[in-house]
C-alpha positions in Angstrom: -24.9 -19.4 -59.0 -26.3 -17.6 -62.0 -29.8 -18.1 -60.6 -28.8 -16.6 -57.3 -27.3 -13.5 -59.0 -30.5 -13.0 -61.0 -32.6 -13.2 -57.9 -30.5 -10.7 -56.1 -30.7 -8.3 -59.0 -34.4 -8.6 -59.2 -34.7 -8.1 -55.4 -32.6 -4.9 -55.6 -34.7 -3.4 -58.4 -37.9 -4.3 -56.5 -36.6 -2.5 -53.3 -35.6 0.6 -55.3 -39.1 0.8 -57.0 -40.8 0.3 -53.6 -38.7 3.0 -52.0 -39.5 5.4 -54.9 -43.3 4.8 -54.5 -43.2 5.3 -50.7 -41.2 8.6 -51.0 -43.5 10.0 -53.6 -46.6 9.1 -51.6 -45.2 10.9 -48.6 -44.7 14.2 -50.5 -47.7 16.4 -50.3 -48.3 19.9 -51.8 -49.1 22.5 -49.2 -51.3 25.6 -49.5 -50.2 28.3 -51.9 -48.0 31.0 -50.2 -48.7 34.7 -50.1 -47.6 36.7 -53.2 -44.2 38.4 -53.0 -43.6 42.1 -53.1 -43.6 43.7 -56.6 -40.2 44.4 -58.0 -39.0 47.9 -58.9 -40.1 48.9 -62.4 -37.3 48.8 -64.9 -36.2 51.9 -66.9 -38.1 52.6 -70.0 -35.8 51.7 -72.8 -37.2 54.5 -74.9 -35.9 57.1 -72.4 -32.2 56.6 -73.3 -33.0 56.5 -77.0 -35.0 59.7 -76.9 -32.1 61.6 -75.5 -30.7 61.6 -79.0 -33.4 60.2 -81.2 -35.9 63.0 -80.5 -36.5 64.1 -84.1 -34.4 67.2 -83.4 -34.3 69.6 -86.3 -30.6 70.2 -85.4 -29.8 66.5 -86.0 -31.8 66.4 -89.2 -29.9 69.5 -90.4 -26.5 67.9 -89.7 -27.5 64.7 -91.5 -28.6 66.7 -94.5 -25.4 68.7 -94.5 -23.3 65.5 -94.2 -25.2 63.9 -97.2 -23.8 66.7 -99.4 -20.2 66.3 -98.2 -17.2 64.8 -99.9 -16.8 62.5 -96.9 -20.2 61.0 -97.5 -19.6 60.3 -101.2 -17.5 57.2 -100.5 -15.5 57.9 -103.7 -12.3 56.5 -102.3 -13.6 53.9 -99.9 -12.3 51.2 -102.1 -8.8 52.2 -100.9 -9.1 49.9 -97.9 -5.6 48.4 -97.9 -3.5 48.5 -94.8 -1.7 51.7 -95.9 -4.9 53.6 -97.1 -7.7 52.4 -94.9 -6.7 54.7 -91.9 -8.0 57.7 -93.9 -10.3 56.3 -96.6 -12.5 54.1 -94.4 -14.4 54.7 -91.2 -13.3 51.5 -89.4 -9.7 52.1 -90.5 -9.7 55.6 -89.1 -11.2 54.5 -85.7 -8.6 51.7 -85.4 -5.8 54.0 -86.2 -6.7 56.8 -83.7 -7.4 54.1 -81.0 -4.0 52.3 -81.0 -2.2 53.1 -84.3 -3.5 49.9 -86.0 -3.1 50.0 -89.8 -4.7 47.0 -91.4 -6.9 46.1 -94.4 -10.6 46.7 -93.7 -13.2 44.2 -95.0 -16.6 45.7 -96.0 -15.3 49.2 -95.7 -17.7 52.1 -95.1 -17.1 55.8 -96.0 -16.4 58.4 -93.3 -19.7 58.7 -91.3 -21.1 59.8 -87.9 -19.4 56.9 -86.1 -16.0 57.9 -87.6 -15.8 61.0 -85.5 -18.3 60.4 -82.7 -18.8 57.3 -80.4 -22.4 56.7 -81.6 -24.3 54.1 -79.7 -21.5 53.4 -77.3 -22.9 55.1 -74.2 -26.5 55.7 -75.4 -26.3 59.2 -73.9 -25.7 62.6 -75.5 -22.0 61.8 -74.9 -22.3 59.7 -78.1 -21.9 63.0 -79.9 -18.6 63.9 -78.3 -15.4 63.9 -80.4 -13.5 60.6 -80.3 -10.1 62.1 -79.9 -8.7 65.6 -79.7 -5.2 65.1 -78.6 -2.4 67.1 -80.4 -1.0 65.3 -83.5 2.7 64.9 -84.1 3.1 65.5 -87.8 4.6 62.8 -89.9 6.6 65.2 -92.0 8.8 68.0 -90.5 9.4 68.6 -86.8 6.4 69.8 -85.0 2.9 69.3 -83.6 -0.6 70.3 -84.8 -2.6 71.4 -81.8 -5.9 73.3 -82.6 -8.5 71.9 -80.3 -11.2 69.6 -81.8 -9.7 69.9 -85.2 -6.8 67.8 -84.0 -9.1 64.9 -84.9 -9.1 66.1 -88.6 -5.3 66.3 -88.6 -4.9 62.6 -88.2 -5.7 62.4 -91.9 -5.4 65.9 -93.2 -1.6 65.9 -92.9 1.2 64.9 -95.3 2.0 61.3 -95.4 5.6 60.2 -94.8 7.8 61.4 -97.7 10.6 59.0 -98.8 13.2 60.1 -99.6 12.9 63.4 -97.8 15.7 65.6 -99.3 18.2 67.4 -97.2 19.4 70.7 -98.6 23.1 70.4 -99.4 22.8 66.7 -99.1 23.3 63.9 -101.7 21.2 63.3 -104.7 18.0 61.3 -104.2 16.4 58.6 -106.3 12.6 58.7 -106.5 10.9 55.4 -107.2 7.2 56.3 -106.7 5.3 58.3 -109.3 3.1 59.7 -106.6 6.1 61.1 -104.7 5.0 64.0 -102.5 2.8 65.1 -99.6 -0.3 63.3 -101.0 -3.6 65.2 -101.1 -4.1 66.2 -97.5 -1.3 68.3 -96.1 -3.6 71.0 -94.8 -2.5 70.7 -91.2 1.2 71.1 -92.3 0.4 74.2 -94.3 -1.6 75.8 -91.6 1.1 75.2 -89.0 4.0 76.0 -91.5 5.7 72.6 -90.9 6.8 70.0 -93.4 7.8 71.7 -96.7 11.5 72.4 -97.3 12.4 76.0 -96.7 14.7 76.6 -99.7 16.7 79.9 -99.2 15.7 82.7 -101.5 14.5 86.3 -101.8 11.5 85.7 -99.5 11.6 85.2 -95.8 9.6 82.3 -94.4 6.8 83.4 -92.1 3.4 82.3 -91.2 0.2 84.2 -91.8 -2.0 85.3 -88.9 -4.2 82.2 -89.4 -1.5 80.1 -87.8 -1.8 81.8 -84.4 -5.2 83.5 -84.4 -7.4 80.7 -85.7 -7.2 78.7 -82.5 -9.8 76.2 -83.6 -8.0 75.3 -86.8 -10.0 73.5 -89.5 -13.4 73.7 -87.8 -13.3 77.5 -87.4 -13.9 77.9 -91.1 -14.9 74.5 -92.4 -17.6 74.0 -89.8 -18.9 77.5 -89.4 -22.7 78.0 -89.3 -24.1 76.3 -92.3 -25.5 77.8 -95.5 -28.4 75.4 -96.0 -26.8 72.1 -96.7 -24.3 73.4 -99.2 -21.5 75.1 -97.2 -20.2 75.0 -93.6 -21.5 72.8 -90.9 -21.2 69.1 -91.6 -20.6 69.7 -95.3 -17.1 70.9 -94.3 -17.2 73.0 -97.5 -15.9 76.5 -97.8 -16.3 76.5 -101.6 -19.7 75.3 -102.9 -22.2 75.7 -105.6 -25.2 77.9 -104.7 -28.8 76.9 -105.5 -28.5 78.8 -108.8 -25.3 76.9 -109.7 -22.8 79.7 -109.1 -19.5 79.2 -107.3 -19.7 80.6 -103.8 -17.6 80.7 -100.7 -18.5 80.2 -97.0 -16.7 82.9 -95.1 -18.9 83.1 -92.0 -16.1 81.4 -90.0 -13.7 84.2 -91.0 -16.1 86.7 -89.4 -16.6 84.7 -86.1 -12.9 85.1 -85.2 -13.3 88.9 -85.0 -10.5 89.4 -87.5 -12.6 90.4 -90.5 -15.6 92.7 -90.4 -17.6 91.5 -93.4 -17.7 88.9 -96.2 -16.9 91.6 -98.8 -13.6 92.4 -96.9 -12.6 88.8 -96.8 -13.4 88.4 -100.5 -11.3 91.5 -101.3 -8.3 90.0 -99.4 -8.5 86.4 -100.5 -9.3 86.6 -104.2 -6.1 88.4 -105.2 -4.1 86.0 -103.0 -5.7 83.0 -104.6 -5.0 84.4 -108.1 -1.3 85.1 -107.2 -0.7 81.6 -105.6 -2.3 79.9 -108.6 -0.1 81.8 -111.0 3.0 80.9 -108.9 2.0 77.3 -108.8 1.6 77.2 -112.6 5.0 78.9 -113.0 6.8 76.4 -110.7 5.1 73.4 -112.4 6.2 74.7 -115.8 9.8 74.9 -114.7 9.7 71.5 -113.1 8.3 70.0 -116.3 10.9 71.8 -118.6 13.7 70.3 -116.5 12.1 66.9 -116.7 11.5 66.6 -113.0 7.7 66.2 -113.4 5.8 64.9 -116.4 2.7 66.2 -118.2 0.5 64.7 -115.4 2.6 66.5 -112.7 4.0 63.2 -111.6 7.6 61.9 -111.3 8.5 59.5 -114.1 10.3 56.8 -112.1 12.9 55.9 -111.4 14.3 59.4 -111.3 17.5 60.7 -109.7 17.7 64.4 -108.9 19.6 66.7 -106.7 18.3 67.3 -103.2 17.5 70.9 -104.2 15.4 69.8 -107.2 13.6 67.2 -105.1 12.9 69.9 -102.5 11.3 72.1 -105.3 9.2 69.1 -106.4 8.1 68.4 -102.8 7.2 72.1 -102.2 5.0 72.2 -105.3 3.3 69.0 -104.1 2.7 70.5 -100.7 1.1 73.7 -102.0 -0.9 71.9 -104.6 -2.1 69.1 -102.2 -3.2 71.8 -99.7 -5.7 73.0 -102.2 -6.4 76.2 -100.4 -4.4 78.4 -102.8 -2.9 80.3 -99.9 -6.0 80.6 -97.8 -4.5 78.5 -95.0 -1.2 80.2 -94.9 -0.7 82.7 -97.6 2.8 84.1 -96.6 4.3 80.6 -96.1 2.8 79.3 -99.4 4.1 82.2 -101.4 7.6 81.9 -99.9 7.7 78.2 -100.8 6.8 78.9 -104.4 8.9 82.0 -105.0 12.1 80.5 -103.5 11.5 77.2 -105.3 11.2 78.9 -108.6 14.3 80.9 -108.0 16.3 77.7 -107.1 15.5 76.3 -110.6 16.5 79.4 -112.5 
């Protein structure tokens, strides 16, 4: 039986081999066919690149300006935790304006071209468009910042949420954070006149003309035609050091609005205001320190319980200080905040 099975297996293998030889011997290669038609030439990859990478002097100028900006310094890029990355890192900012994501960013990068522009996403000049320019609902106060392309800036240059936010006539508040206040970027709030607490006093709260006349918001002055790579443009600087090392101000944006006729006129208006607001800030800070509401570092020694009115005065000081324009953004509103806060502490 075993012998028969072996013979059958051998016979099967032989037949398979024979069939394979017969089939291969029947397959013959015919003559070579005619060449096919040439395909359509592809697009030169350099064409799309050259739309932007054309050694444009304008692009070089903007890169040079950016290199001298505070944004490019990366001084605070290490603040890449979930609560800070949205403003201190490029990826954190892009995630936030896309869908509100707030998460820790690994390998953080400083604010750069890709932060504000969708670079290398379409490979067309559209890569230089603004990522987002929708109005921003401010985190503190009731209102919206809506000034064109500078809405993008307002996503960071606004006061962070203040907890506790005092209510005039309300109960005492207990502050547990030494950094209590508007943080260091409430410029959008100050320009719009929204967020600080309007303590009643001798001064009426009103906004300066900048609030309604400067329709472009931040970019009108901070991105005005550049002075070399020191002020304006992509330096975003209004105050800068000249080549000789002297303190200078970029006021060309003030002239472009049609409100002011010359730099000398702007200087004559703004310098006294800056001096006045600085003096009022110093006066308010001194009163807050005398009352033990702020310490020598202008911070709250925590935990600290204070009346709602006292907390409002602390918050107003933090707003005007953090704005850092010394009245330039909204002189009338800034002055009223300081004067009425001082009066409330007397």
